[in-house]
BAGUDO-308632 format. One record per residue: residue number from 1; z negated, x negated, y negated of N, C-alpha, C in turn. Coordinates in nm, 2 decimals, always signed. Layout:
<r><k>NUM</k><n_Z>Z</n_Z><n_X>X</n_X><n_Y>Y</n_Y><ca_Z>Z</ca_Z><ca_X>X</ca_X><ca_Y>Y</ca_Y><c_Z>Z</c_Z><c_X>X</c_X><c_Y>Y</c_Y></r>
...
END
This chain:
<r><k>1</k><n_Z>-9.16</n_Z><n_X>-9.44</n_X><n_Y>-4.08</n_Y><ca_Z>-9.14</ca_Z><ca_X>-9.31</ca_X><ca_Y>-4.14</ca_Y><c_Z>-9.00</c_Z><c_X>-9.25</c_X><c_Y>-4.10</c_Y></r>
<r><k>2</k><n_Z>-8.98</n_Z><n_X>-9.14</n_X><n_Y>-4.15</n_Y><ca_Z>-8.85</ca_Z><ca_X>-9.06</ca_X><ca_Y>-4.12</ca_Y><c_Z>-8.75</c_Z><c_X>-9.08</c_X><c_Y>-4.23</c_Y></r>
<r><k>3</k><n_Z>-8.63</n_Z><n_X>-9.04</n_X><n_Y>-4.20</n_Y><ca_Z>-8.53</ca_Z><ca_X>-9.04</ca_X><ca_Y>-4.31</ca_Y><c_Z>-8.56</c_Z><c_X>-8.95</c_X><c_Y>-4.42</c_Y></r>
<r><k>4</k><n_Z>-8.63</n_Z><n_X>-8.83</n_X><n_Y>-4.39</n_Y><ca_Z>-8.67</ca_Z><ca_X>-8.74</ca_X><ca_Y>-4.49</ca_Y><c_Z>-8.77</c_Z><c_X>-8.81</c_X><c_Y>-4.58</c_Y></r>
<r><k>5</k><n_Z>-8.87</n_Z><n_X>-8.88</n_X><n_Y>-4.53</n_Y><ca_Z>-8.97</ca_Z><ca_X>-8.95</ca_X><ca_Y>-4.61</ca_Y><c_Z>-8.90</c_Z><c_X>-9.05</c_X><c_Y>-4.70</c_Y></r>
<r><k>6</k><n_Z>-8.80</n_Z><n_X>-9.12</n_X><n_Y>-4.65</n_Y><ca_Z>-8.73</ca_Z><ca_X>-9.22</ca_X><ca_Y>-4.73</ca_Y><c_Z>-8.66</c_Z><c_X>-9.16</c_X><c_Y>-4.84</c_Y></r>
<r><k>7</k><n_Z>-8.59</n_Z><n_X>-9.04</n_X><n_Y>-4.82</n_Y><ca_Z>-8.53</ca_Z><ca_X>-8.97</ca_X><ca_Y>-4.93</ca_Y><c_Z>-8.63</c_Z><c_X>-8.92</c_X><c_Y>-5.03</c_Y></r>
<r><k>8</k><n_Z>-8.74</n_Z><n_X>-8.87</n_X><n_Y>-4.98</n_Y><ca_Z>-8.85</ca_Z><ca_X>-8.82</ca_X><ca_Y>-5.08</ca_Y><c_Z>-8.90</c_Z><c_X>-8.94</c_X><c_Y>-5.16</c_Y></r>
<r><k>9</k><n_Z>-8.92</n_Z><n_X>-9.06</n_X><n_Y>-5.10</n_Y><ca_Z>-8.97</ca_Z><ca_X>-9.17</ca_X><ca_Y>-5.17</ca_Y><c_Z>-8.87</c_Z><c_X>-9.22</c_X><c_Y>-5.28</c_Y></r>
<r><k>10</k><n_Z>-8.74</n_Z><n_X>-9.22</n_X><n_Y>-5.25</n_Y><ca_Z>-8.64</ca_Z><ca_X>-9.26</ca_X><ca_Y>-5.35</ca_Y><c_Z>-8.64</c_Z><c_X>-9.16</c_X><c_Y>-5.46</c_Y></r>
<r><k>11</k><n_Z>-8.65</n_Z><n_X>-9.03</n_X><n_Y>-5.43</n_Y><ca_Z>-8.65</ca_Z><ca_X>-8.92</ca_X><ca_Y>-5.53</ca_Y><c_Z>-8.78</c_Z><c_X>-8.94</c_X><c_Y>-5.62</c_Y></r>
<r><k>12</k><n_Z>-8.89</n_Z><n_X>-8.97</n_X><n_Y>-5.56</n_Y><ca_Z>-9.02</ca_Z><ca_X>-8.98</ca_X><ca_Y>-5.63</ca_Y><c_Z>-9.01</c_Z><c_X>-9.11</c_X><c_Y>-5.72</c_Y></r>
<r><k>13</k><n_Z>-8.95</n_Z><n_X>-9.22</n_X><n_Y>-5.67</n_Y><ca_Z>-8.94</ca_Z><ca_X>-9.34</ca_X><ca_Y>-5.75</ca_Y><c_Z>-8.86</c_Z><c_X>-9.32</c_X><c_Y>-5.88</c_Y></r>
<r><k>14</k><n_Z>-8.75</n_Z><n_X>-9.25</n_X><n_Y>-5.87</n_Y><ca_Z>-8.66</ca_Z><ca_X>-9.23</ca_X><ca_Y>-5.99</ca_Y><c_Z>-8.63</c_Z><c_X>-9.37</c_X><c_Y>-6.05</c_Y></r>
<r><k>15</k><n_Z>-8.67</n_Z><n_X>-9.39</n_X><n_Y>-6.17</n_Y><ca_Z>-8.65</ca_Z><ca_X>-9.52</ca_X><ca_Y>-6.24</ca_Y><c_Z>-8.77</c_Z><c_X>-9.60</c_X><c_Y>-6.24</c_Y></r>
<r><k>16</k><n_Z>-8.87</n_Z><n_X>-9.56</n_X><n_Y>-6.16</n_Y><ca_Z>-9.00</ca_Z><ca_X>-9.63</ca_X><ca_Y>-6.16</ca_Y><c_Z>-9.00</c_Z><c_X>-9.74</c_X><c_Y>-6.06</c_Y></r>
<r><k>17</k><n_Z>-9.10</n_Z><n_X>-9.83</n_X><n_Y>-6.07</n_Y><ca_Z>-9.11</ca_Z><ca_X>-9.95</ca_X><ca_Y>-5.97</ca_Y><c_Z>-9.21</c_Z><c_X>-9.92</c_X><c_Y>-5.87</c_Y></r>
<r><k>18</k><n_Z>-9.28</n_Z><n_X>-9.81</n_X><n_Y>-5.87</n_Y><ca_Z>-9.39</ca_Z><ca_X>-9.78</ca_X><ca_Y>-5.77</ca_Y><c_Z>-9.41</c_Z><c_X>-9.63</c_X><c_Y>-5.76</c_Y></r>
<r><k>19</k><n_Z>-9.46</n_Z><n_X>-9.59</n_X><n_Y>-5.65</n_Y><ca_Z>-9.50</ca_Z><ca_X>-9.45</ca_X><ca_Y>-5.63</ca_Y><c_Z>-9.60</c_Z><c_X>-9.45</c_X><c_Y>-5.52</c_Y></r>
<r><k>20</k><n_Z>-9.69</n_Z><n_X>-9.35</n_X><n_Y>-5.53</n_Y><ca_Z>-9.79</ca_Z><ca_X>-9.33</ca_X><ca_Y>-5.42</ca_Y><c_Z>-9.75</c_Z><c_X>-9.22</c_X><c_Y>-5.33</c_Y></r>
<r><k>21</k><n_Z>-9.73</n_Z><n_X>-9.25</n_X><n_Y>-5.21</n_Y><ca_Z>-9.69</ca_Z><ca_X>-9.15</ca_X><ca_Y>-5.11</ca_Y><c_Z>-9.81</c_Z><c_X>-9.09</c_X><c_Y>-5.04</c_Y></r>
<r><k>22</k><n_Z>-9.82</n_Z><n_X>-8.96</n_X><n_Y>-5.05</n_Y><ca_Z>-9.94</ca_Z><ca_X>-8.89</ca_X><ca_Y>-4.98</ca_Y><c_Z>-9.94</c_Z><c_X>-8.93</c_X><c_Y>-4.83</c_Y></r>
<r><k>23</k><n_Z>-10.06</n_Z><n_X>-8.96</n_X><n_Y>-4.78</n_Y><ca_Z>-10.08</ca_Z><ca_X>-8.99</ca_X><ca_Y>-4.64</ca_Y><c_Z>-10.01</c_Z><c_X>-9.12</c_X><c_Y>-4.60</c_Y></r>
<r><k>24</k><n_Z>-9.95</n_Z><n_X>-9.20</n_X><n_Y>-4.69</n_Y><ca_Z>-9.89</ca_Z><ca_X>-9.32</ca_X><ca_Y>-4.66</ca_Y><c_Z>-9.93</c_Z><c_X>-9.44</c_X><c_Y>-4.74</c_Y></r>
<r><k>25</k><n_Z>-9.95</n_Z><n_X>-9.42</n_X><n_Y>-4.87</n_Y><ca_Z>-9.99</ca_Z><ca_X>-9.52</ca_X><ca_Y>-4.96</ca_Y><c_Z>-9.89</c_Z><c_X>-9.56</c_X><c_Y>-5.06</c_Y></r>
<r><k>26</k><n_Z>-9.90</n_Z><n_X>-9.68</n_X><n_Y>-5.12</n_Y><ca_Z>-9.81</ca_Z><ca_X>-9.72</ca_X><ca_Y>-5.23</ca_Y><c_Z>-9.68</c_Z><c_X>-9.77</c_X><c_Y>-5.17</c_Y></r>
<r><k>27</k><n_Z>-9.57</n_Z><n_X>-9.75</n_X><n_Y>-5.25</n_Y><ca_Z>-9.44</ca_Z><ca_X>-9.81</ca_X><ca_Y>-5.23</ca_Y><c_Z>-9.40</c_Z><c_X>-9.87</c_X><c_Y>-5.36</c_Y></r>
<r><k>28</k><n_Z>-9.37</n_Z><n_X>-10.00</n_X><n_Y>-5.35</n_Y><ca_Z>-9.33</ca_Z><ca_X>-10.08</ca_X><ca_Y>-5.47</ca_Y><c_Z>-9.20</c_Z><c_X>-10.15</c_X><c_Y>-5.45</c_Y></r>
<r><k>29</k><n_Z>-9.12</n_Z><n_X>-10.16</n_X><n_Y>-5.55</n_Y><ca_Z>-8.99</ca_Z><ca_X>-10.23</ca_X><ca_Y>-5.54</ca_Y><c_Z>-8.97</c_Z><c_X>-10.31</c_X><c_Y>-5.67</c_Y></r>
<r><k>30</k><n_Z>-8.87</n_Z><n_X>-10.39</n_X><n_Y>-5.67</n_Y><ca_Z>-8.83</ca_Z><ca_X>-10.47</ca_X><ca_Y>-5.78</ca_Y><c_Z>-8.70</c_Z><c_X>-10.54</c_X><c_Y>-5.76</c_Y></r>
<r><k>31</k><n_Z>-8.65</n_Z><n_X>-10.61</n_X><n_Y>-5.85</n_Y><ca_Z>-8.52</ca_Z><ca_X>-10.67</ca_X><ca_Y>-5.84</ca_Y><c_Z>-8.51</c_Z><c_X>-10.78</c_X><c_Y>-5.74</c_Y></r>
<r><k>32</k><n_Z>-8.63</n_Z><n_X>-10.83</n_X><n_Y>-5.70</n_Y><ca_Z>-8.64</ca_Z><ca_X>-10.93</ca_X><ca_Y>-5.59</ca_Y><c_Z>-8.78</c_Z><c_X>-10.92</c_X><c_Y>-5.53</c_Y></r>
<r><k>33</k><n_Z>-8.81</n_Z><n_X>-11.00</n_X><n_Y>-5.43</n_Y><ca_Z>-8.93</ca_Z><ca_X>-10.99</ca_X><ca_Y>-5.36</ca_Y><c_Z>-9.05</c_Z><c_X>-11.03</c_X><c_Y>-5.45</c_Y></r>
<r><k>34</k><n_Z>-9.03</n_Z><n_X>-11.13</n_X><n_Y>-5.54</n_Y><ca_Z>-9.14</ca_Z><ca_X>-11.17</ca_X><ca_Y>-5.63</ca_Y><c_Z>-9.17</c_Z><c_X>-11.06</c_X><c_Y>-5.73</c_Y></r>
<r><k>35</k><n_Z>-9.07</n_Z><n_X>-10.99</n_X><n_Y>-5.78</n_Y><ca_Z>-9.09</ca_Z><ca_X>-10.88</ca_X><ca_Y>-5.87</ca_Y><c_Z>-9.16</c_Z><c_X>-10.76</c_X><c_Y>-5.80</c_Y></r>
<r><k>36</k><n_Z>-9.12</n_Z><n_X>-10.73</n_X><n_Y>-5.68</n_Y><ca_Z>-9.18</ca_Z><ca_X>-10.62</ca_X><ca_Y>-5.61</ca_Y><c_Z>-9.33</c_Z><c_X>-10.65</c_X><c_Y>-5.58</c_Y></r>
<r><k>37</k><n_Z>-9.36</n_Z><n_X>-10.78</n_X><n_Y>-5.55</n_Y><ca_Z>-9.50</ca_Z><ca_X>-10.82</ca_X><ca_Y>-5.52</ca_Y><c_Z>-9.58</c_Z><c_X>-10.80</c_X><c_Y>-5.65</c_Y></r>
<r><k>38</k><n_Z>-9.52</n_Z><n_X>-10.85</n_X><n_Y>-5.76</n_Y><ca_Z>-9.59</ca_Z><ca_X>-10.83</ca_X><ca_Y>-5.89</ca_Y><c_Z>-9.62</c_Z><c_X>-10.69</c_X><c_Y>-5.93</c_Y></r>
<r><k>39</k><n_Z>-9.52</n_Z><n_X>-10.60</n_X><n_Y>-5.89</n_Y><ca_Z>-9.54</ca_Z><ca_X>-10.46</ca_X><ca_Y>-5.92</ca_Y><c_Z>-9.65</c_Z><c_X>-10.40</c_X><c_Y>-5.83</c_Y></r>
<r><k>40</k><n_Z>-9.66</n_Z><n_X>-10.45</n_X><n_Y>-5.70</n_Y><ca_Z>-9.77</ca_Z><ca_X>-10.41</ca_X><ca_Y>-5.61</ca_Y><c_Z>-9.90</c_Z><c_X>-10.45</c_X><c_Y>-5.66</c_Y></r>
<r><k>41</k><n_Z>-9.91</n_Z><n_X>-10.58</n_X><n_Y>-5.72</n_Y><ca_Z>-10.04</ca_Z><ca_X>-10.63</ca_X><ca_Y>-5.77</ca_Y><c_Z>-10.08</c_Z><c_X>-10.55</c_X><c_Y>-5.89</c_Y></r>
<r><k>42</k><n_Z>-9.98</n_Z><n_X>-10.51</n_X><n_Y>-5.98</n_Y><ca_Z>-10.01</ca_Z><ca_X>-10.43</ca_X><ca_Y>-6.10</ca_Y><c_Z>-10.06</c_Z><c_X>-10.29</c_X><c_Y>-6.06</c_Y></r>
<r><k>43</k><n_Z>-10.00</n_Z><n_X>-10.23</n_X><n_Y>-5.96</n_Y><ca_Z>-10.04</ca_Z><ca_X>-10.10</ca_X><ca_Y>-5.91</ca_Y><c_Z>-10.19</c_Z><c_X>-10.11</c_X><c_Y>-5.86</c_Y></r>
<r><k>44</k><n_Z>-10.22</n_Z><n_X>-10.21</n_X><n_Y>-5.78</n_Y><ca_Z>-10.35</ca_Z><ca_X>-10.23</ca_X><ca_Y>-5.73</ca_Y><c_Z>-10.45</c_Z><c_X>-10.24</c_X><c_Y>-5.84</c_Y></r>
<r><k>45</k><n_Z>-10.42</n_Z><n_X>-10.32</n_X><n_Y>-5.95</n_Y><ca_Z>-10.51</ca_Z><ca_X>-10.34</ca_X><ca_Y>-6.06</ca_Y><c_Z>-10.53</c_Z><c_X>-10.21</c_X><c_Y>-6.13</c_Y></r>
<r><k>46</k><n_Z>-10.43</n_Z><n_X>-10.14</n_X><n_Y>-6.16</n_Y><ca_Z>-10.44</ca_Z><ca_X>-10.01</ca_X><ca_Y>-6.23</ca_Y><c_Z>-10.53</c_Z><c_X>-9.91</c_X><c_Y>-6.14</c_Y></r>
<r><k>47</k><n_Z>-10.50</n_Z><n_X>-9.91</n_X><n_Y>-6.01</n_Y><ca_Z>-10.58</ca_Z><ca_X>-9.82</ca_X><ca_Y>-5.93</ca_Y><c_Z>-10.73</c_Z><c_X>-9.86</c_X><c_Y>-5.93</c_Y></r>
<r><k>48</k><n_Z>-10.76</n_Z><n_X>-9.99</n_X><n_Y>-5.93</n_Y><ca_Z>-10.90</ca_Z><ca_X>-10.03</ca_X><ca_Y>-5.94</ca_Y><c_Z>-10.96</c_Z><c_X>-9.98</c_X><c_Y>-6.07</c_Y></r>
<r><k>49</k><n_Z>-10.89</n_Z><n_X>-10.00</n_X><n_Y>-6.18</n_Y><ca_Z>-10.94</ca_Z><ca_X>-9.96</ca_X><ca_Y>-6.31</ca_Y><c_Z>-10.97</c_Z><c_X>-9.81</c_X><c_Y>-6.31</c_Y></r>
<r><k>50</k><n_Z>-10.88</n_Z><n_X>-9.73</n_X><n_Y>-6.25</n_Y><ca_Z>-10.89</ca_Z><ca_X>-9.58</ca_X><ca_Y>-6.25</ca_Y><c_Z>-11.02</c_Z><c_X>-9.55</c_X><c_Y>-6.17</c_Y></r>
<r><k>51</k><n_Z>-11.03</n_Z><n_X>-9.61</n_X><n_Y>-6.05</n_Y><ca_Z>-11.15</ca_Z><ca_X>-9.58</ca_X><ca_Y>-5.97</ca_Y><c_Z>-11.28</c_Z><c_X>-9.62</c_X><c_Y>-6.04</c_Y></r>
<r><k>52</k><n_Z>-11.28</n_Z><n_X>-9.73</n_X><n_Y>-6.10</n_Y><ca_Z>-11.41</ca_Z><ca_X>-9.77</ca_X><ca_Y>-6.17</ca_Y><c_Z>-11.44</c_Z><c_X>-9.69</c_X><c_Y>-6.29</c_Y></r>
<r><k>53</k><n_Z>-11.33</n_Z><n_X>-9.65</n_X><n_Y>-6.36</n_Y><ca_Z>-11.36</ca_Z><ca_X>-9.56</ca_X><ca_Y>-6.48</ca_Y><c_Z>-11.40</c_Z><c_X>-9.42</c_X><c_Y>-6.43</c_Y></r>
<r><k>54</k><n_Z>-11.35</n_Z><n_X>-9.38</n_X><n_Y>-6.32</n_Y><ca_Z>-11.39</ca_Z><ca_X>-9.25</ca_X><ca_Y>-6.26</ca_Y><c_Z>-11.54</c_Z><c_X>-9.25</c_X><c_Y>-6.23</c_Y></r>
<r><k>55</k><n_Z>-11.60</n_Z><n_X>-9.36</n_X><n_Y>-6.19</n_Y><ca_Z>-11.74</ca_Z><ca_X>-9.37</ca_X><ca_Y>-6.16</ca_Y><c_Z>-11.82</c_Z><c_X>-9.34</c_X><c_Y>-6.29</c_Y></r>
<r><k>56</k><n_Z>-11.76</n_Z><n_X>-9.37</n_X><n_Y>-6.41</n_Y><ca_Z>-11.84</ca_Z><ca_X>-9.35</ca_X><ca_Y>-6.53</ca_Y><c_Z>-11.82</c_Z><c_X>-9.21</c_X><c_Y>-6.59</c_Y></r>
<r><k>57</k><n_Z>-11.73</n_Z><n_X>-9.13</n_X><n_Y>-6.53</n_Y><ca_Z>-11.70</ca_Z><ca_X>-9.00</ca_X><ca_Y>-6.58</ca_Y><c_Z>-11.55</c_Z><c_X>-8.97</c_X><c_Y>-6.57</c_Y></r>
<r><k>58</k><n_Z>-11.50</n_Z><n_X>-8.87</n_X><n_Y>-6.64</n_Y><ca_Z>-11.36</ca_Z><ca_X>-8.84</ca_X><ca_Y>-6.63</ca_Y><c_Z>-11.28</c_Z><c_X>-8.93</c_X><c_Y>-6.72</c_Y></r>
<r><k>59</k><n_Z>-11.19</n_Z><n_X>-9.01</n_X><n_Y>-6.67</n_Y><ca_Z>-11.11</ca_Z><ca_X>-9.09</ca_X><ca_Y>-6.75</ca_Y><c_Z>-11.02</c_Z><c_X>-9.01</c_X><c_Y>-6.85</c_Y></r>
<r><k>60</k><n_Z>-11.01</n_Z><n_X>-9.06</n_X><n_Y>-6.97</n_Y><ca_Z>-10.92</ca_Z><ca_X>-9.00</ca_X><ca_Y>-7.07</ca_Y><c_Z>-10.78</c_Z><c_X>-9.06</c_X><c_Y>-7.06</c_Y></r>
<r><k>61</k><n_Z>-10.68</n_Z><n_X>-8.98</n_X><n_Y>-7.07</n_Y><ca_Z>-10.54</ca_Z><ca_X>-9.04</ca_X><ca_Y>-7.08</ca_Y><c_Z>-10.52</c_Z><c_X>-9.11</c_X><c_Y>-7.21</c_Y></r>
<r><k>62</k><n_Z>-10.44</n_Z><n_X>-9.21</n_X><n_Y>-7.21</n_Y><ca_Z>-10.40</ca_Z><ca_X>-9.28</ca_X><ca_Y>-7.33</ca_Y><c_Z>-10.31</c_Z><c_X>-9.19</c_X><c_Y>-7.41</c_Y></r>
<r><k>63</k><n_Z>-10.31</n_Z><n_X>-9.20</n_X><n_Y>-7.54</n_Y><ca_Z>-10.21</ca_Z><ca_X>-9.13</ca_X><ca_Y>-7.62</ca_Y><c_Z>-10.07</c_Z><c_X>-9.17</c_X><c_Y>-7.58</c_Y></r>
<r><k>64</k><n_Z>-9.97</n_Z><n_X>-9.07</n_X><n_Y>-7.59</n_Y><ca_Z>-9.84</ca_Z><ca_X>-9.10</ca_X><ca_Y>-7.54</ca_Y><c_Z>-9.77</c_Z><c_X>-9.22</c_X><c_Y>-7.61</c_Y></r>
<r><k>65</k><n_Z>-9.81</n_Z><n_X>-9.24</n_X><n_Y>-7.74</n_Y><ca_Z>-9.75</ca_Z><ca_X>-9.35</ca_X><ca_Y>-7.81</ca_Y><c_Z>-9.80</c_Z><c_X>-9.48</c_X><c_Y>-7.75</c_Y></r>
<r><k>66</k><n_Z>-9.92</n_Z><n_X>-9.49</n_X><n_Y>-7.71</n_Y><ca_Z>-9.97</ca_Z><ca_X>-9.61</ca_X><ca_Y>-7.65</ca_Y><c_Z>-9.90</c_Z><c_X>-9.64</c_X><c_Y>-7.51</c_Y></r>
<r><k>67</k><n_Z>-9.88</n_Z><n_X>-9.53</n_X><n_Y>-7.44</n_Y><ca_Z>-9.81</ca_Z><ca_X>-9.54</ca_X><ca_Y>-7.31</ca_Y><c_Z>-9.67</c_Z><c_X>-9.60</c_X><c_Y>-7.33</c_Y></r>
<r><k>68</k><n_Z>-9.60</n_Z><n_X>-9.54</n_X><n_Y>-7.43</n_Y><ca_Z>-9.46</ca_Z><ca_X>-9.59</ca_X><ca_Y>-7.46</ca_Y><c_Z>-9.46</c_Z><c_X>-9.73</c_X><c_Y>-7.50</c_Y></r>
<r><k>69</k><n_Z>-9.56</n_Z><n_X>-9.77</n_X><n_Y>-7.59</n_Y><ca_Z>-9.56</ca_Z><ca_X>-9.91</ca_X><ca_Y>-7.63</ca_Y><c_Z>-9.58</c_Z><c_X>-10.01</c_X><c_Y>-7.51</c_Y></r>
<r><k>70</k><n_Z>-9.68</n_Z><n_X>-9.97</n_X><n_Y>-7.42</n_Y><ca_Z>-9.70</ca_Z><ca_X>-10.05</ca_X><ca_Y>-7.30</ca_Y><c_Z>-9.58</c_Z><c_X>-10.06</c_X><c_Y>-7.21</c_Y></r>
<r><k>71</k><n_Z>-9.51</n_Z><n_X>-9.94</n_X><n_Y>-7.20</n_Y><ca_Z>-9.39</ca_Z><ca_X>-9.94</ca_X><ca_Y>-7.12</ca_Y><c_Z>-9.28</c_Z><c_X>-10.03</c_X><c_Y>-7.17</c_Y></r>
<r><k>72</k><n_Z>-9.27</n_Z><n_X>-10.03</n_X><n_Y>-7.31</n_Y><ca_Z>-9.17</ca_Z><ca_X>-10.12</ca_X><ca_Y>-7.37</ca_Y><c_Z>-9.20</c_Z><c_X>-10.26</c_X><c_Y>-7.35</c_Y></r>
<r><k>73</k><n_Z>-9.33</n_Z><n_X>-10.30</n_X><n_Y>-7.36</n_Y><ca_Z>-9.37</ca_Z><ca_X>-10.44</ca_X><ca_Y>-7.33</ca_Y><c_Z>-9.34</c_Z><c_X>-10.47</c_X><c_Y>-7.19</c_Y></r>
<r><k>74</k><n_Z>-9.38</n_Z><n_X>-10.39</n_X><n_Y>-7.10</n_Y><ca_Z>-9.35</ca_Z><ca_X>-10.41</ca_X><ca_Y>-6.95</ca_Y><c_Z>-9.20</c_Z><c_X>-10.43</c_X><c_Y>-6.93</c_Y></r>
<r><k>75</k><n_Z>-9.12</n_Z><n_X>-10.35</n_X><n_Y>-6.99</n_Y><ca_Z>-8.98</ca_Z><ca_X>-10.36</ca_X><ca_Y>-6.96</ca_Y><c_Z>-8.92</c_Z><c_X>-10.49</c_X><c_Y>-7.02</c_Y></r>
<r><k>76</k><n_Z>-8.97</n_Z><n_X>-10.53</n_X><n_Y>-7.14</n_Y><ca_Z>-8.92</ca_Z><ca_X>-10.66</ca_X><ca_Y>-7.20</ca_Y><c_Z>-8.96</c_Z><c_X>-10.77</c_X><c_Y>-7.11</c_Y></r>
<r><k>77</k><n_Z>-9.09</n_Z><n_X>-10.77</n_X><n_Y>-7.06</n_Y><ca_Z>-9.14</ca_Z><ca_X>-10.88</ca_X><ca_Y>-6.98</ca_Y><c_Z>-9.06</c_Z><c_X>-10.88</c_X><c_Y>-6.85</c_Y></r>
<r><k>78</k><n_Z>-9.03</n_Z><n_X>-10.77</n_X><n_Y>-6.79</n_Y><ca_Z>-8.96</ca_Z><ca_X>-10.76</ca_X><ca_Y>-6.66</ca_Y><c_Z>-8.82</c_Z><c_X>-10.81</c_X><c_Y>-6.68</c_Y></r>
<r><k>79</k><n_Z>-8.75</n_Z><n_X>-10.78</n_X><n_Y>-6.79</n_Y><ca_Z>-8.61</ca_Z><ca_X>-10.82</ca_X><ca_Y>-6.81</ca_Y><c_Z>-8.60</c_Z><c_X>-10.97</c_X><c_Y>-6.83</c_Y></r>
<r><k>80</k><n_Z>-8.70</n_Z><n_X>-11.03</n_X><n_Y>-6.87</n_Y><ca_Z>-8.70</ca_Z><ca_X>-11.18</ca_X><ca_Y>-6.90</ca_Y><c_Z>-8.71</c_Z><c_X>-11.26</c_X><c_Y>-6.77</c_Y></r>
<r><k>81</k><n_Z>-8.74</n_Z><n_X>-11.19</n_X><n_Y>-6.66</n_Y><ca_Z>-8.75</ca_Z><ca_X>-11.26</ca_X><ca_Y>-6.53</ca_Y><c_Z>-8.88</c_Z><c_X>-11.31</c_X><c_Y>-6.49</c_Y></r>
END
């Protein structure tokens, strides 16, 4: 890719561990290689769930409170190593 793509990817990541880049695919990171691989596996699992649920109709978004709870659980798990 280009330097511009790299800057756009970093901007899109923000504080996140993964981003989907149009016409390129997923980009995952972590504090080490094992963590980055775990994030890539999680992204793949979530993508599969979304695709399969889309086959059944329009997926409904989780309530914001549920998203925040899951994020907190993920961050606790991630900080424990």
